[in-house]
N, C-alpha and C positions, 0 to 999 in steps of 0.2 A: 504494500500500500504506500502511495506517494504522499498521501495526506493533502492533496489539492482538491479544492472544490471544482465544480463544473465550470464556474466562471473563470477561475484561475487557469484551468487546463485549456479552455478556449482561448484565453489571452496569449498563452505560450504558443499554442498552435498557430494563431494568427501572426505572431511575431516571427516564427520560423518560416512560415509561408511568405511573409513579406520580404524577409532576408533572402530567401531562395529566388523570388521574382526579381529582387534588386540585383542579386549576383548574376542572374541570367541576362538581364538587360545590360549590366555592366560588361559582361563578357561579349555580348553582341556588339556593343559600341566600341569597346577598347581591347577586345581579345587579341587582335592582331598586333596592336601596339605593345601589349604586355609580352607577347611572344617575341616581338622584335627586341625589346629591352633585355629579355632573358638571353636571347641569342647573342646580342652585342656584349653582354656581360661575360658569357662563356668564352666568346672569341677574344675578349680582352685578355683573359688569363692565358689562352693559347698563344697569343701574340707575344706576351711577356716571356713565355717559355721559349718561343722561337728566338727572341732577342737574346736571351741568356745563352742558348746553344750557339748562336752566331758569334757572340762576343767571346765565348769560351774557345771556339775554334780559331778565332783570330789571335787570341792570346797565345794559344798553343803553337800556332804557325810562327808568330814572331819569336817565341822562345826557342823553337827548334831551329829557325834560321840563324839566330844568334849563336846557338850552341854548335851547329855544324858549319855554317858559312863564315862565322866570325867577321861580319861586316864592320867597317870602320864607322859608318854612320848609322843612325837609327833607321831600320828597315820599314818602320810603320807607315810613313808617308807614301813610299813607293808601293807598298803592299796595298794600301787603300786604293790606289789607282788600278792595280791589278784586279781587285775585287769588284770593280765596276766594269770590267772588260766585257765586250759583247761581239757577236758575229752577225753580219748582215748577209743573209743567204742570197744567191743569185736570182735574177728575174726568171720566173718560170712560165711566163705567158707563151713563150716558144720553147718547149722543153728540149729540143734538139741540142745536144752538146752540154746539157746542164750538169751532167755527172763530172765532166772534166773541169768545168768552172768551179763547182763545189769542192772538188778534190784539190784544186789549186788554192782556193781560199783556206781550206783546212790546213794545208801545208804551211801557208804563210802565217796563219794563226798559231800553229804549233811551234814553228820556228821562233816567232816573236815572243811567245809565252815562255819558252825555255830560255831564251836569251835574257829576258827580264828576270827570271829566277836566278840565273847565273850572276847577274849584277847584284841581286839581293844577297847571294851567298857566294862570294868570290873564292872562298877556301874549300868549297864542296867539290868532291870528285863527281864523275859522270853518273854513277849509280845514285849518289846522294842527291844530285840535281834532279834526277827523275823522280825520286821519292818526294822531294820538296815540291816539285811541280804538281804531283798528285795531291799533296797536302793543301797547296794553294787552290787547286781546282775544287777540293772538297769545301774549303772555306768560301770560295766564290759561289758554289751551289747553295750553301746555307744562306749566304747573304742575299742571293737572288730570291730564294723562297720567302725569306723574311720580308723583303721589299714588296713582293707581289701580294702577299697576304695582308701586309700593312696597307697597301694601296686600296684594296677592295674593302677592307675593314673601315678605313677612314672615309672612303667614298660612300659606303653604305650608311655609315653613321651620319655623314653630312647630309645625304639626300633622304635619310629615313626610308630607304627602299627595302621593303620586306623581302622581295624576291631576290634582290642582289645578295642580301645577307643570308637568305635561306640557301642559295646555291653554294655560297662559301662554306656554310656550316655542314652541308651534305658531304663535301669532299675533304673537310678539315681533318677527320681521323686518318685518312690515307696520307694527307700531306704531313701530318705529325709523325706518322710511322716512318716516312721517307726521311724526314729531317733528323729523327733520332738515329736512324741507320747511318746517315751522313756524319753525324756527330761521333758515332763509334768508329766510322771509317777514318776520320781525321787522326784518331789515336793510332790506328793501325798503320797509316801512312807515315806518321811521325816516327814510329818505331821500326818501320820496314817489315811489318808482319805480312804474311800471305793473306789474301782475302778470298772469298768464295768464288769470285770470277776467275781466279787463277787456276781452276781445275784443269783447263785445257793445257796451259803451259806445264802444269805438274805432270800430266800424262806424257807429254812430249819429252820432258826432262828425264822421266824414267826410261823412256825408249833410247834417249841419247846418252845415257850414263856410260862413261868410259869410252865413248866414241869420239873420233876427231870431229871438230866443228869448224865451220867457216861461215862468214858473214855474207849475207846477200841483201840487196835492196836496203831499205831504211830500218835499221835496228832489228833485223831478223837473222837468226842463226839457224843453220841446218846441219844435220848429221846423216850419214848413210849407214845402213845396217841391213842384215839379212834376217828375214822371218819366214820360216817354212819354205825356203827356196826362192822367195820373192825379194827383189831389191826394194827396200823401204827408205824413203827420204822423209825424215822427221824434221819439223820446223816449229819454232816458237819465237816469241819476242826475246830480245837479249836482256838477261837479268844480271844480278838480282834487283836492280832498280825498278821502280814502277814504270812499266812500259807496255805498250800494245803493238808498236811497230806498224808496218803496212803489209800484212800477210797476202793481200790481193796481188800486190806487185811481185811479191816473192813467189807465189804459186804460178803466176803468169810467166815469170822468168824461168822457173824450173821446167815448166811444160815446154817452153820454147827451146831450152837447152837440150832436152831429150828428143826433140824433133818428132813429136807424136808418139813416142814410145811409152808414155804414161798410160797405164791401164785403168787407174782409179784414183780418185781423191777422197780421203776420209777426213772430215773436220770434226774436232772435239771442242765443245764449248759449254758454258753454263747456260741454263735456260730457266725462265720463270715458271715455277710450278703453280698448279691450281690449288686452291684451299682444299685441305683434306688429303693431299698427296704427301708422300714421305720425302723428306730431304735426303738427297743422295741417290735417289732412284735414277737408273740409266735407261734412256729410251733411244731407239734407233729410227732414223728417218732418211729422207732423201732431200738433197739441196744443200746450199751453202749456209752453214750454221755460223753466222757472224753478225754482230750487232753494229751499232754506230749509225752514221747518217746514210749508209747504203753504198758509198763509192767503192769500198773494198769488195763487197758482195757482187757488185756489178762487174768488176774486173774478173773475178773468179768465174762467174756465170758466163761471161762473154768468151773467155778463153776455153773453158770446158766445152761450151757449145760448139765452138769453132772446130775443135779436135774430136768431138763426139765422145768425151770422157765422162763417165758417170761420177756424180758427186754424192757421197753418202755422209750422213751426219749422225753423230753420237752426242747426246746432250745429258748433262747431269742436272737434275731438278733441284731448284732452291728458290727461296722467296727473293723479292727485290732487296729486302733488308739483308738477307744472308749473303747476297752477291757482293756487297760492298763492306761487309763486316769481316773481322778476322775469321779465317777459314775454320768451319766446324769439323769435328772429327768425322762425322758421317760423310761429308763432302770429300775430305782427304782420302778416306778409305775406299771411296768409289773409284779411285784411279786404277786400281788393279782389276776391277770389274770391267772398266772401259777397255783396258789393254786386252783382256780376254775376248771381248766382243770384236776388237780390231782384228785379232788373229782369226776369229771365226769368219769375219767378212772377207779377209784376204784369202782364206782357204776356199770359201764357197764362190767368190765372185771373180777370182783371178787364177791364172795358170802360173806354173813355175817359170822363173826367170823374167817375169813381167815386173814393171816398176809401179810402185804405189806411193803416193804422197800422203803423209799423215800430218795434219796441221793442228797444233794446239793453240786455240784462239783464246785470248783473254789477257788480263793484266798480270804480268809476271813478277810483281813486287814480292820480294822475299824468296823467290824461287830462282836458284842458280842455274847454271847450264847443265 
């Protein structure tokens, strides 16, 4: 028993009903505004976290440059300029020849970026310059993410645009995941640790172990070995500094050197897994397994098509985050599985005495020859 009279109960019921009606009307009139303010408040916290990660990466970059490169002047001002670096892609209204234009621009960009890093760290050797270049690239990526998110956050808050803020909030979890992975990657680059994307070079390095090596094209090394009676040419980016080289140019050169005697090209690379798939799983496919802007893949496809050479791909599954973070054990242990699949491919798809190119694609940081 509540001890309320009918009159008192009726008054309470009326009050509750009035409050419910008032809340309903308030939600209809201002519900979207309340949602907008809530989303802006949440994004404000995410933006502060991004700013912290960006600043931490910059501090780590300056510290590493000072420790390794021993510059005479403070590297921070020149680093600030590098962190705002951008690339203007070629005009694509007439796509004929755009691959070579983009390839040229990427070469110019890479050369200038590496030269700027050398000026920042004059005492660094070539491998350390490559690692520092990767570190600066990571800081640049974090700085770019922060600037873009801040732009849309401030624009949405300024215009009070519900749909602009809503779109940003929808992709924010993915953006934050990538930013956190980049923050981890900068630590790996500073210490010269292998990353998940280095599984291709790791496989090639295992094949090249104790074999004579020679340099071809830009920052690519190759070794020749025999597997099951087949002549195998293994290639990877020159390590142990952070480097990807130009495998497209290298594969094209090797095919031309052999004058059509190459029977097959096998490419090994990291690939983004679907949610629910296991890290380190190996899948087999067809085609040029290589990322980037597409110029290197174009060269491989063009040369292979010209000589009617089949191109096979072996990928090691991992998330975007795992690809740029220090290499997990599951990924490293997949290398032996990949080599086993390479041997099976060679046995099944080629004959004895034929030549096979095995290309380990990816960033070779922390992985020697």
